[in-house]
C-alpha positions as CSV (number, residue, x, y, z in Angstrom):
1,M,82.3,98.9,15.0
2,C,82.1,95.8,17.5
3,G,83.8,95.7,20.9
4,I,86.1,93.7,22.9
5,F,86.6,93.4,26.5
6,A,88.6,90.9,28.3
7,Y,89.7,90.5,32.2
8,L,92.3,88.5,33.6
9,N,93.2,88.4,37.2
10,H,96.3,86.7,38.7
11,L,96.7,86.2,42.5
12,T,93.5,88.6,42.8
13,P,90.6,86.8,44.4
14,K,87.2,87.8,42.8
15,T,83.8,86.2,43.1
16,R,82.5,84.8,39.7
17,K,79.7,87.5,40.2
18,E,82.3,90.2,40.6
19,I,84.1,88.9,37.2
20,L,80.8,88.9,35.4
21,D,80.0,92.4,36.7
22,L,83.2,93.6,35.6
23,L,82.7,92.1,31.9
24,I,79.1,93.6,31.5
25,K,80.4,96.9,32.8
26,G,83.0,96.8,30.4
27,L,80.7,96.2,27.4
28,Q,78.6,98.9,28.5
29,R,81.3,101.3,28.2
30,L,81.8,99.9,24.6
31,E,78.1,100.3,23.6
32,Y,78.5,103.6,21.9
33,R,80.7,101.7,19.3
34,G,77.4,100.2,17.7
35,Y,76.3,96.5,18.1
36,D,73.3,94.1,17.8
37,S,74.2,91.5,20.1
38,A,76.5,90.3,22.9
39,G,78.0,87.4,24.7
40,V,80.7,86.6,27.3
41,G,83.0,83.6,28.2
42,I,84.0,82.7,31.5
43,D,85.3,79.4,33.5
44,G,82.7,76.5,33.8
45,F,81.1,75.9,37.4
46,N,83.8,73.4,38.4
47,G,86.8,76.0,37.3
48,N,88.9,76.3,34.3
49,A,88.6,72.7,33.1
50,S,85.5,73.8,31.0
51,I,84.2,77.2,29.5
52,E,80.7,78.4,29.8
53,L,79.3,81.0,27.1
54,I,76.5,83.1,27.5
55,K,75.0,85.0,24.6
56,A,72.3,87.4,23.9
57,T,70.7,89.2,20.9
58,G,69.9,92.9,21.5
59,K,71.3,95.1,24.2
60,V,73.8,94.4,26.7
61,K,71.0,94.7,29.5
62,V,69.7,91.8,27.8
63,L,72.8,89.6,28.3
64,E,72.8,90.9,31.9
65,D,69.3,89.6,32.7
66,K,70.4,86.5,31.2
67,I,73.3,85.7,33.2
68,L,71.2,86.9,36.3
69,S,68.6,84.2,35.3
70,K,71.4,81.6,35.4
71,A,73.0,82.6,38.9
72,A,72.7,79.2,40.4
73,E,74.2,77.3,37.5
74,L,77.0,80.0,37.1
75,N,78.1,79.7,40.7
76,F,78.0,83.4,41.5
77,D,79.6,83.1,44.9
78,G,82.5,80.8,43.9
79,I,86.1,82.6,44.2
80,Q,88.6,82.5,41.4
81,T,91.8,83.5,42.4
82,Q,93.1,83.3,38.9
83,H,90.4,83.7,35.9
84,V,90.3,84.7,32.3
85,G,86.9,86.5,31.0
86,I,86.1,87.3,27.5
87,A,83.3,89.4,26.2
88,H,82.3,91.2,22.9
89,T,79.7,93.5,21.4
90,R,78.7,92.5,18.0
91,W,78.0,94.4,14.7
92,A,76.7,92.1,12.1
93,T,79.1,91.9,9.1
94,H,78.6,88.1,8.3
95,G,75.3,86.4,9.3
96,A,72.2,88.2,10.7
97,P,72.3,89.2,14.4
98,G,71.2,86.2,16.7
99,D,72.7,84.1,19.5
100,M,74.5,81.5,17.2
101,N,76.3,84.2,15.3
102,C,77.2,86.3,18.4
103,H,80.6,86.0,20.0
104,P,82.6,84.5,21.7
105,H,83.2,81.8,18.9
106,R,84.0,78.3,19.8
107,S,86.4,75.6,18.4
108,G,83.8,72.7,19.1
109,E,81.2,71.6,21.6
110,D,84.0,71.1,24.1
111,N,84.7,74.9,24.0
112,K,88.6,73.9,24.0
113,F,89.2,77.4,22.4
114,V,87.1,80.5,22.6
115,V,87.7,83.8,20.5
116,V,86.2,87.2,20.3
117,H,87.0,89.1,17.0
118,N,86.7,92.8,15.6
119,G,87.0,93.0,12.0
120,I,86.6,91.1,8.8
121,I,88.5,87.9,7.6
122,T,88.8,88.2,4.0
123,N,89.7,84.6,3.2
124,Y,87.4,83.1,5.4
125,K,85.6,81.0,2.6
126,D,88.7,79.4,2.0
127,I,89.6,78.6,5.3
128,K,85.9,77.4,6.1
129,Q,86.0,75.0,3.0
130,F,89.5,73.6,4.2
131,L,88.2,73.0,7.8
132,M,85.3,71.5,6.4
133,T,87.2,68.7,4.5
134,K,89.1,68.1,7.9
135,G,85.7,67.3,9.6
136,F,85.0,70.2,11.5
137,V,81.3,71.3,11.6
138,F,80.3,75.2,11.4
139,E,77.2,76.2,13.5
140,S,77.2,79.9,12.5
141,E,77.6,81.8,9.5
142,T,80.5,84.4,10.6
143,D,84.0,84.6,9.6
144,T,85.1,84.5,13.2
145,E,84.4,81.1,13.6
146,C,87.1,79.9,11.3
147,I,89.4,81.6,13.6
148,A,88.4,79.4,16.6
149,K,88.2,76.2,14.4
150,L,91.4,76.9,12.8
151,I,93.3,77.1,15.9
152,Q,92.0,73.8,17.4
153,H,93.2,72.4,13.7
154,I,96.6,73.9,14.5
155,R,96.9,72.6,18.0
156,G,95.8,69.1,16.7
157,Q,99.1,69.0,14.5
158,N,101.2,70.9,17.1
159,V,100.5,69.8,20.5
160,H,103.7,71.0,22.0
161,Y,102.9,74.6,20.9
162,T,102.5,77.2,23.3
163,F,99.2,79.1,23.3
164,R,101.1,82.1,22.0
165,Q,102.8,80.1,19.1
166,L,99.2,78.7,18.2
167,V,97.9,82.4,18.0
168,E,100.8,83.2,15.8
169,Q,100.5,80.3,13.6
170,T,96.7,80.9,13.2
171,M,97.0,84.8,12.4
172,S,99.3,84.1,9.8
173,Q,96.9,82.3,7.7
174,L,94.2,85.0,8.1
175,E,93.7,87.9,5.7
176,G,92.0,91.2,6.3
177,A,91.6,93.3,9.4
178,F,91.2,92.1,12.9
179,A,92.0,92.2,16.6
180,C,91.2,88.9,18.6
181,V,91.4,87.9,22.5
182,F,91.7,84.0,22.9
183,K,91.1,81.8,26.0
184,S,91.2,78.0,26.0
185,T,90.8,75.2,28.7
186,L,94.2,73.6,27.6
187,Y,95.9,76.6,28.8
188,P,94.2,77.8,32.1
189,G,94.7,81.3,33.3
190,E,96.4,82.4,30.0
191,C,95.2,85.0,27.7
192,V,96.5,85.9,24.2
193,A,95.5,88.9,22.1
194,T,96.7,90.1,18.8
195,R,95.7,92.7,16.3
196,K,96.3,93.8,12.6
197,G,94.1,96.9,11.3
198,S,91.7,96.7,14.2
199,P,92.4,98.7,17.6
200,L,93.2,96.8,20.7
201,L,95.0,98.0,23.8
202,V,96.1,96.2,27.3
203,G,95.3,97.9,30.7
204,I,97.7,96.9,33.7
205,K,96.7,97.1,37.3
206,A,99.5,95.9,39.6
207,E,99.3,95.6,43.4
208,G,102.8,96.9,43.9
209,G,102.5,99.8,41.0
210,L,104.4,100.2,38.0
211,E,108.1,101.5,37.8
212,S,108.7,100.4,34.1
213,D,107.7,102.5,31.5
214,S,108.0,100.5,28.7
215,I,107.8,96.3,27.8
216,P,110.3,94.8,25.3
217,V,109.1,93.3,22.1
218,Q,110.2,89.8,21.4
219,F,110.6,88.3,18.0
220,N,110.3,84.9,16.9
221,L,113.3,82.5,17.3
222,E,112.7,81.2,13.8
223,D,114.0,84.7,12.3
224,N,116.9,84.8,14.7
225,P,117.6,82.8,17.7
226,K,119.4,85.5,19.3
227,S,116.6,88.1,18.6
228,Y,115.1,88.6,21.8
229,L,116.0,92.0,22.7
230,H,115.0,93.0,26.4
231,G,114.8,96.9,26.7
232,A,115.1,96.9,30.4
233,V,118.5,95.0,30.5
234,G,121.1,97.5,31.0
235,D,124.0,95.2,30.0
236,C,122.4,94.1,26.9
237,P,124.7,95.4,24.0
238,Q,121.5,95.5,21.7
239,S,119.2,97.2,24.2
240,P,116.9,99.3,22.1
241,A,116.4,101.9,24.9
242,P,118.5,103.5,27.7
243,R,118.3,101.4,30.9
244,K,115.0,102.3,32.8
245,K,113.7,101.4,36.0
246,T,112.3,98.0,36.3
247,S,109.2,96.9,38.4
248,A,109.3,93.4,39.8
249,M,106.4,92.5,37.4
250,F,108.8,93.1,34.5
251,R,112.1,91.9,35.7
252,I,114.1,89.9,33.3
253,D,116.2,87.0,34.5
254,S,119.8,87.2,33.9
255,D,120.0,84.5,31.5
256,Q,118.1,86.3,28.9
257,T,115.5,83.7,28.7
258,E,112.3,84.0,26.7
259,E,109.9,84.9,29.6
260,I,109.9,87.9,31.6
261,H,109.3,86.5,35.4
262,P,107.2,88.5,37.9
263,C,108.3,88.2,41.7
264,D,106.5,85.4,43.5
265,G,103.3,86.6,45.0
266,D,102.9,89.7,42.6
267,A,99.2,90.2,42.3
268,V,98.3,91.8,38.9
269,E,95.2,92.2,36.7
270,Y,95.1,93.0,33.0
271,F,92.1,94.3,30.8
272,F,91.9,93.9,27.0
273,A,89.8,96.4,25.2
274,S,89.0,97.9,21.7
275,D,88.9,101.4,23.6
276,A,90.3,103.1,26.4
277,S,86.9,104.3,27.6
278,A,86.2,100.3,28.9
279,I,89.4,100.3,30.9
280,I,89.8,104.0,32.3
281,E,87.9,103.3,35.4
282,H,90.0,100.2,36.4
283,T,93.5,101.7,35.6
284,N,95.2,104.3,33.6
285,R,98.1,102.6,32.7
286,V,97.8,101.0,29.0
287,I,99.9,99.8,26.0
288,F,98.7,100.4,22.8
289,L,99.2,97.4,20.5
290,E,100.5,97.7,17.0
291,D,99.6,95.6,13.9
292,D,101.1,92.0,14.2
293,D,101.8,92.5,18.0
294,V,100.8,89.4,20.0
295,A,100.4,90.1,23.6
296,S,100.5,86.9,26.0
297,V,99.6,86.8,29.6
298,K,101.0,83.4,31.2
299,L,101.1,82.8,35.1
300,G,100.3,86.6,35.3
301,V,103.3,87.9,33.2
302,L,102.6,90.1,30.3
303,S,104.9,89.4,27.3
304,I,104.7,91.1,23.6
305,H,106.0,89.0,20.7
306,R,106.0,89.9,16.9
307,P,107.0,87.7,13.8
308,N,109.1,90.3,12.4
309,K,111.4,93.3,13.6
310,E,109.4,96.1,12.0
311,G,108.8,99.1,14.4
312,E,109.6,100.0,17.6
313,L,111.4,97.4,19.9
314,A,109.4,98.3,22.8
315,R,106.1,99.3,23.8
316,E,105.6,102.2,26.0
317,I,103.1,102.1,29.0
318,T,101.0,105.3,28.7
319,T,99.3,107.1,31.3
320,L,95.6,107.9,30.1
321,K,94.7,111.7,31.1
322,M,91.2,110.6,30.5
323,E,88.7,110.9,33.5
324,I,85.7,108.8,34.4
325,Q,83.6,111.7,34.7
326,Q,84.5,112.5,30.7
327,I,82.5,109.2,29.9
328,M,79.5,109.7,32.1
329,K,76.5,111.3,31.0
330,G,76.2,113.5,34.2
331,N,72.9,115.6,34.1
332,F,72.2,115.0,30.4
333,S,69.6,112.7,28.9
334,S,72.1,111.2,26.4
335,F,75.9,111.6,25.6
336,M,75.4,113.5,22.3
337,Q,73.4,116.1,24.0
338,K,76.3,116.4,26.7
339,E,78.7,116.8,24.0
340,I,76.8,119.7,22.1
341,F,76.9,121.4,25.3
342,E,80.5,120.6,25.9
343,Q,81.4,122.7,23.1
344,P,82.5,126.1,24.9
345,E,84.9,124.0,26.8
346,S,86.0,121.6,24.1
347,V,87.3,124.4,21.6
348,V,89.1,126.1,24.7
349,N,90.9,122.8,25.4
350,T,91.6,122.6,21.3
351,M,93.2,126.1,21.6
352,R,94.8,126.0,24.9
353,G,98.6,126.4,24.8
354,R,98.7,126.7,21.1
355,I,97.3,130.4,20.8
356,N,98.7,133.2,22.4
357,F,96.1,135.9,22.1
358,E,98.0,138.9,23.3
359,L,101.3,138.2,21.1
360,E,98.7,136.8,18.4
361,Q,101.2,133.8,18.1
362,V,99.9,130.4,17.0
363,T,102.1,127.3,17.7
364,L,101.1,123.7,16.6
365,G,103.8,121.5,18.5
366,G,103.4,118.4,16.6
367,I,104.2,119.9,13.1
368,K,106.2,122.8,14.1
369,A,109.3,121.1,13.0
370,Y,107.7,120.5,9.5
371,V,106.2,123.8,8.8
372,P,109.3,124.9,6.5
373,E,108.9,121.7,4.4
374,I,105.1,122.1,4.3
375,K,105.5,125.8,3.0
376,R,107.6,124.1,0.0
377,C,105.2,121.4,-0.9
378,R,103.4,121.2,-4.2
379,R,99.8,120.9,-2.8
380,L,97.7,120.2,0.2
381,L,95.6,117.1,0.7
382,M,92.8,116.4,3.1
383,I,91.4,113.0,3.2
384,A,89.0,111.7,5.5
385,C,85.4,110.1,5.8
386,G,82.1,111.3,7.0
387,T,82.0,114.2,9.5
388,S,85.9,114.5,9.0
389,Y,85.6,115.2,5.6
390,H,83.2,117.7,6.2
391,S,85.6,119.3,8.8
392,A,88.1,119.3,5.6
393,I,85.5,121.1,3.4
394,A,84.7,123.7,6.2
395,S,88.3,124.8,6.3
396,R,89.4,124.4,2.7
397,Q,88.4,127.9,1.6
398,L,90.5,129.6,4.4
399,L,93.5,127.1,4.0
400,E,93.5,128.3,0.1
401,E,93.5,131.8,1.3
402,L,96.0,131.9,3.9
403,T,98.4,129.5,2.1
404,E,98.1,130.3,-1.4
405,L,98.5,126.2,-2.1
406,P,95.9,124.2,-4.1
407,V,94.0,122.2,-1.3
408,M,92.3,119.0,-2.6
409,V,89.7,117.4,-0.4
410,D,88.7,114.0,-1.0
411,L,86.7,110.7,0.6
412,A,89.2,108.2,1.6
413,S,87.2,105.4,0.1
414,D,86.9,107.4,-3.3
415,F,90.5,108.2,-3.2
416,L,91.6,104.8,-2.7
417,D,89.4,103.5,-5.8
418,R,90.9,106.1,-8.1
419,S,94.6,105.1,-7.2
420,T,95.3,108.7,-7.1
421,P,98.8,109.9,-8.3
422,I,100.6,111.1,-5.0
423,F,104.1,113.0,-5.4
424,R,106.9,113.1,-2.8
425,D,106.2,117.1,-2.4
426,D,102.6,116.5,-1.5
427,V,101.4,117.3,2.1
428,C,98.5,114.8,3.0
429,F,96.3,115.5,6.3
430,F,94.2,112.6,7.4
431,I,91.3,113.7,9.5
432,S,89.6,110.7,12.0
433,Q,88.0,111.2,15.5
434,S,89.1,107.7,16.6
435,G,92.5,107.6,14.6
436,E,91.3,104.1,13.6
437,T,89.0,104.7,10.4
438,A,89.9,101.8,7.8
439,D,89.5,103.6,4.8
440,T,91.4,106.8,6.0
441,L,94.1,104.5,7.4
442,G,94.5,102.7,3.8
443,A,94.7,106.2,2.1
444,L,97.4,107.0,4.6
445,R,99.5,103.9,3.9
446,Y,98.9,104.3,0.1
447,C,100.3,107.9,0.3
448,K,103.1,107.3,2.8
449,S,104.5,104.3,0.4
450,R,104.6,107.1,-2.3
451,G,106.7,109.4,-0.1
452,A,104.2,112.0,0.9
453,L,104.4,113.9,4.3
454,I,101.9,112.6,6.4
455,I,99.9,114.7,8.8
456,G,97.2,113.2,11.1
457,I,94.5,115.1,12.8
458,T,92.9,112.8,15.5
459,N,91.2,113.0,18.9
460,T,92.6,109.7,20.5
461,V,96.1,109.7,21.7
462,G,97.9,106.4,20.6
463,S,95.5,105.6,17.8
464,T,96.9,103.9,14.6
465,I,96.5,107.1,12.5
466,C,98.6,108.9,15.4
467,R,101.4,106.4,15.3
468,E,101.9,106.0,11.6
469,S,101.8,109.9,10.8
470,H,105.0,111.6,10.5
471,S,103.4,114.2,12.6
472,G,100.2,115.8,13.6
473,V,97.8,117.6,15.7
474,H,95.7,116.2,18.7
475,I,92.4,118.0,18.6
476,N,91.9,117.6,22.4
477,A,88.3,117.7,22.3
478,G,88.0,114.9,25.0
479,P,86.3,111.4,24.8
480,E,83.3,111.5,22.3
481,I,80.8,108.7,22.9
482,G,77.8,109.5,20.8
483,V,77.8,107.9,17.3
484,A,77.2,111.2,15.7
485,S,80.0,113.4,16.1
486,T,79.5,116.9,17.4
487,K,82.3,118.2,19.3
488,A,85.1,116.3,17.4
489,Y,83.8,118.3,14.2
490,T,84.3,121.8,15.6
491,S,87.5,120.8,17.2
492,Q,88.5,119.4,13.8
493,V,87.8,122.6,11.8
494,L,89.5,124.7,14.5
495,C,92.8,122.6,14.4
496,L,92.9,123.2,10.6
497,I,92.1,126.9,11.0
498,M,95.1,127.0,13.4
499,F,97.3,125.5,10.9
500,A,96.2,127.9,8.5
501,L,97.2,130.7,10.9
502,V,100.7,129.2,11.4
503,M,101.2,128.8,7.5
504,C,100.7,132.7,7.1
505,E,102.5,134.0,10.0
506,D,105.5,135.5,8.1
507,R,103.1,137.1,5.2
508,I,103.0,140.8,5.7
509,S,100.2,141.0,3.4
510,L,98.0,138.7,5.3
511,Q,98.4,139.8,9.0
512,P,95.3,142.3,9.1
513,R,93.3,139.1,7.9
514,R,95.1,136.7,10.5
515,S,94.8,139.0,13.3
516,E,91.1,139.3,12.7
517,I,90.7,135.7,12.7
518,I,92.6,135.2,16.0
519,Q,90.6,138.0,17.6
520,G,87.5,136.0,16.4
521,L,89.0,132.9,18.2
522,K,89.2,134.4,21.3
523,Q,85.8,135.6,21.2
524,L,84.4,132.0,19.9
525,P,83.6,130.0,23.3
526,D,81.6,132.5,24.6
527,M,79.7,132.8,21.1
528,I,79.1,129.1,21.2
529,G,77.4,129.7,24.6
530,K,75.0,132.2,23.1
531,V,74.3,129.7,20.2
532,L,73.6,127.3,22.6
533,E,70.9,129.3,24.2
534,L,68.9,128.8,21.1
535,D,68.1,125.4,22.4
536,D,64.4,126.0,23.1
537,K,63.7,127.7,19.7
538,V,65.4,124.8,18.0
539,L,63.0,122.5,20.1
540,T,60.1,124.6,19.0
541,I,61.1,124.1,15.1
542,A,61.9,120.3,15.6
543,K,58.3,119.7,16.9
544,E,56.9,121.1,13.6
545,L,59.4,119.3,11.5
546,Y,59.7,115.7,13.1
547,E,56.7,114.0,11.5
548,K,58.2,115.3,8.1
549,R,59.8,112.7,5.7
550,S,62.6,115.1,4.3
551,L,64.6,118.0,5.0
552,L,66.7,120.2,2.3
553,I,69.6,122.3,3.8
554,M,71.0,125.0,1.4
555,G,73.7,127.5,2.0
556,R,77.3,128.3,0.4
557,G,80.7,129.6,1.1
558,F,82.0,128.9,4.4
559,N,78.7,127.8,5.4
560,F,78.3,124.9,2.7
561,A,80.0,122.3,4.8
562,T,77.6,123.1,7.7
563,C,74.9,122.2,5.0
564,L,76.6,118.8,4.5
565,E,77.2,118.2,8.3
566,G,73.8,119.2,9.4
567,A,72.3,116.6,6.7
568,L,74.3,114.0,7.8
569,K,73.3,114.3,11.3
570,V,69.6,114.5,10.6
571,K,70.2,111.4,8.5
572,E,72.0,109.2,10.9
573,L,70.0,110.2,14.1
574,T,66.3,110.7,12.6
575,Y,66.3,108.3,9.9
576,M,64.6,111.0,7.6
577,H,66.1,112.1,4.4
578,S,68.3,115.1,4.2
579,E,70.3,116.7,1.8
580,G,72.9,119.4,1.9
581,I,72.6,121.7,-1.1
582,Q,75.2,124.2,-2.6
583,A,72.8,127.4,-3.0
584,G,74.7,128.3,-6.1
585,E,73.5,124.7,-7.7
586,L,69.8,125.5,-6.9
587,K,68.9,126.4,-10.7
588,H,70.8,123.0,-11.8
589,G,68.2,120.5,-10.4
590,P,67.4,120.9,-6.8
591,L,64.9,123.8,-7.3
592,A,62.7,120.9,-8.8
593,L,62.2,119.8,-5.1
594,V,60.8,123.2,-3.9
595,D,57.4,123.4,-2.8
596,S,55.1,124.4,-0.1
597,T,55.4,120.6,1.5
598,V,59.0,120.2,1.4
599,P,60.5,121.6,4.7
600,I,63.8,123.6,3.9
601,L,66.4,125.4,6.0
602,M,68.7,128.1,4.6
603,I,71.9,129.8,6.0
604,L,72.3,133.4,5.4
605,M,75.1,135.2,6.8
606,R,76.1,138.6,5.9
607,D,79.5,137.6,4.4
608,H,80.8,137.8,0.8
609,V,78.1,135.5,-0.3
610,F,75.1,137.1,1.2
611,T,73.8,138.7,-1.9
612,K,73.8,135.5,-3.8
613,C,72.1,133.4,-0.9
614,M,69.3,136.2,-0.9
615,N,69.1,135.4,-4.6
616,A,68.4,131.8,-3.7
617,L,66.2,132.6,-0.9
618,E,64.0,134.7,-3.2
619,Q,64.0,131.8,-5.7
620,V,62.7,129.2,-3.3
621,T,60.0,131.5,-1.6
622,A,58.5,132.3,-5.3
623,R,58.1,128.6,-5.4
624,D,56.1,128.5,-2.3
625,G,59.0,127.3,-0.1
626,K,58.9,128.2,3.6
627,P,62.4,128.1,4.8
628,I,63.7,128.3,8.4
629,L,66.5,130.7,8.2
630,I,70.0,130.6,10.2
631,I,71.1,134.3,10.2
632,E,73.1,136.9,11.9
633,E,71.9,138.4,15.0
634,G,70.1,141.5,14.5
635,D,69.4,141.1,10.7
636,K,65.8,142.0,11.1
637,E,65.5,142.7,7.3
638,T,66.4,139.1,6.4
639,A,64.5,137.4,9.3
640,K,61.2,138.9,7.6
641,W,61.5,136.3,5.0
642,S,60.7,133.5,7.3
643,K,58.5,132.4,10.3
644,H,61.3,130.9,12.0
645,A,64.8,132.6,12.1
646,L,67.6,131.5,14.4
647,E,70.0,134.4,15.1
648,I,73.7,133.7,15.5
649,P,76.2,135.9,16.9
650,R,78.5,137.8,14.1
651,S,81.7,136.6,13.9
652,V,84.8,136.4,11.3
653,D,83.3,134.9,8.1
654,A,86.0,132.0,8.6
655,L,84.8,131.1,11.9
656,Q,81.0,131.0,11.0
657,G,80.7,127.1,10.3
658,I,81.7,126.7,13.8
659,L,78.6,128.7,15.0
660,T,76.2,127.8,12.4
661,V,76.7,124.0,12.7
662,I,75.5,124.0,16.2
663,P,71.7,124.7,15.8
664,M,72.0,121.6,13.1
665,Q,73.4,119.6,15.9
666,L,70.6,120.6,18.3
667,L,67.8,120.1,15.6
668,S,68.9,116.6,14.7
669,Y,69.2,115.8,18.4
670,H,65.6,117.1,19.0
671,L,64.2,115.5,15.8
672,A,65.7,112.2,17.0
673,V,64.1,112.4,20.5
674,L,61.0,113.4,19.1
675,R,61.0,110.4,16.7
676,D,61.7,108.1,19.5
677,C,65.2,107.2,17.8
678,N,68.1,106.0,19.8
679,V,70.4,109.2,19.9
680,D,73.6,108.0,21.0
681,C,73.6,104.5,19.0
682,P,71.5,104.9,15.6
683,R,70.5,101.7,14.0
684,N,73.2,100.1,11.5
685,L,75.9,102.7,12.5
686,A,79.1,102.3,14.7
687,K,81.2,105.0,16.0
688,S,84.6,103.8,14.9
689,V,84.2,102.4,11.3
690,T,87.4,99.8,11.4
691,V,86.3,97.8,8.2
692,E,86.3,99.1,4.7
């Protein structure tokens, strides 16, 4: 939801056109997050004495065209050795999409302070009312404008404050979840960024390279005048880490002053973004900011401050392993199509280094130390939202079978609404592709405060859920750009299956079952490849369905989660009504929907519930239903019941859900294309839901 991108160049000459191109490219990399308008803020025609804001409703391309139309007044050929540019894609929460509500927002007509913001300020009405009594005039309906005007008000009261101190004072007055980047004419060449609840990272590109592998965190002098701990200083008795190599850029003066000074003449570029995908083409060296961090760049020097001493005393400079090719479409028409067809490789990456097929050993390094504690727990709780919630449902049956523990599955939002009792001997799994999902994160903190063991299942290294969990598993599916999750879902299910295999490795009675599943996993990538060969058949079915208004998807057992996930994909991509129905519930209401006009898809694999599913099929056909079937390869008898039958390779029952969901992904993709919907960015939706 929303996307922040900012760029600061220090002693790195760039034309104003190059800076604008870089900001636009950053926004394009963030388009997948979902948005309805976009804007940029750069220095004015005559340098940093003024700030120029350009905004546009619609796609980033509209903003780009608007910028090109202003080439003369924006002075494209002007050279800037030092400059701060900020940019934003907005997903409307307060106020309708429009240029006036678009970011960056300003403190007043003079644009002294401008800000881009992700998240929601819950007390903005109180702040707005207060500022209006001080004479401020608001021009938008957004909560973000309060931030820009509040910092202007605080500056009026404290003219001696540094830019960073102003931001800290402003943030202390805000409630809610946010990530912000500030720019000001009063502090030229400076940029300040902060976060609380919404993701933000800083990319660093230095002319001489980086030797230091961390940056120390500094604390407010108000807490303790001697509290500035510098992790790279070897002779400091309070040093939070062993002495590390330090590059010139992060050298700390021997007098232990507040600032970290660079060598004269060090050229450096900084990139601030909501997501690593916007930074990776420029640098792979990043710092993931934590809640309440304030990152300030002044004279080309980055420093990180906190209002308190909670958390780590240094921020690690991480090297991203992402490749630029991973966030490009390649030969595919959309990211979603690419990600569906990447699944044979993504499941291999999820299993790589974790399963020894010859010895039938499964190792999950992230939770290895906690396995004995997990085996002694009272129950397992799996908490997630959307597609991640469906991955929990898909693996629940196997977890119950192999761990013999009670397994509870909850939607994070509902879990929080109920104030669910949590005990110290509970083990709670929090599943999120982005690792930033607001409701899931809220549930995590709720459970953590009650002493439960927290395990994170994420696809994003350095994400908030990843950092706040006691242990966890990275699904290693690779970057997922399409809003509708595909390969992350199959990798999430796979990780939970591997966890179940770890839990039963010493149970003699379960070894035949465990061995069967491990051998099934060995064949899984090839089987997924075979399922993807059904693409043309799925397209034929989609051509018959795309003008329909509804689609019912039925199944049970290991395939019930596929019904829910398939229905979700159809809803979010095609805007058709779709419902995943437990076949066992057919007679309890849903059967009333069945007639010859309603499209129905049923999953009938030859597993332990096959007979019951056949009973449901007979009930549907008896009411003139004409179901499309997903069946096992070679099952000619069942295929006779339908005009269209998609045959899936036979696998272990516990792995069927991974195979049967792929035709649903393909079907939703083709339906969306035929209905002329935006496949990668469905309306009203965002990739990473960072607000409740």
